[in-house]
N, C-alpha and C positions, 0 to 999 in steps of 0.2 A: 126307344117308341116315345113320341112327342109329349105323352101323357104325363111322363116324369119330370122334362123339362122344367127347370126350376124347385124340383121337389126336394124337401128338407130329409137331409140322407138318415135321418133316423125312422123316417115314414118308409122310405123306401127300402131298409133291411127290415123294419119289424112286417114290412109285404112281403118282402125275399122268403123270410125265414118262415112263413104262414105258405108260402109256396111248395117249401121244402117239406112241412109238416104234412100238408095235402098229399103230396105224391108218397107219403109215407114213411119218410125218414124222421130221424129222431137227432137232435143236437145234443152233442155229449159237452163239449167246450170249443170257445174260441181264443185263438191266441193270435195277437196282432204284435207286430213290430215299426214304430214309426222311425224314420230316418229324417231329421234334422238338425239344423244347427242352433236354431234359435225360433222360437223362445223355448225356455226351459221345459219339459214336460212334467217334471217332477211335481212342482206343487197343483198341478192340475190330474196327475195321474189316477189317484182314487176316484173323482169325481167320474172321468171319463167311463173307468169299468165300471162304475154304479151304473149310468145312462145307456151305455151297451149292453148291460147284462140287463136292462129291466127291459131294453128293446128286442133281445136274442132269448131272454126268458131261460137262461143258461148262464154259469160264467163265462167270462171275459178278461184275459190279462192282457195287460197294454205294457209295452215295454218299450225305450227310446234308446236310440244310437245316433250317433254322429258319423258322417261322412269324412270326418277327419282332415275336412278342406278341399276333397277330390272332384272334381265335375261341377255341373250345377248346383246339387245338392249343397257338397262343401263349401260353394261361394255364398250360400244361403239362398239361393234363387229359386228355389223350391222345396217342398217335402214331400216325401214317400213314404205309402204304408204298405204293409203286408198282411192279410189276415190269414190263418186256417182253421179250417173248423172241424172237429171231429164227427162224423155221421154213423149213423148205424139204423139199422134196420127191426 
C-alpha cells in the first residue's frame, strides 16, 4: 500500500495490532529473533523490548543470534528478523 511508503516501523506495527484487535483477536505475547553479526544487540535489547511492548501493548521478547559467517548475513551484509505472535479469540 503506497500510503505506508517511508512509514515509521513502530507506527506500522501499532496500526497492524489495531487491525488484529478490531478483527476480534487478542495478542498474547511476541517473540522475536534478530540474526546479525554486528552491531551487538545486547546493550540495546531492553530498550528495544520496551519500545516494541509499548507499541504492541503486550510483552515482547527479543533474542539475537549470529549467522556464524554463513551467507550474506554472516558476512555482515544484512540483518534478518523473525517474529512470532501468540493470538487468541
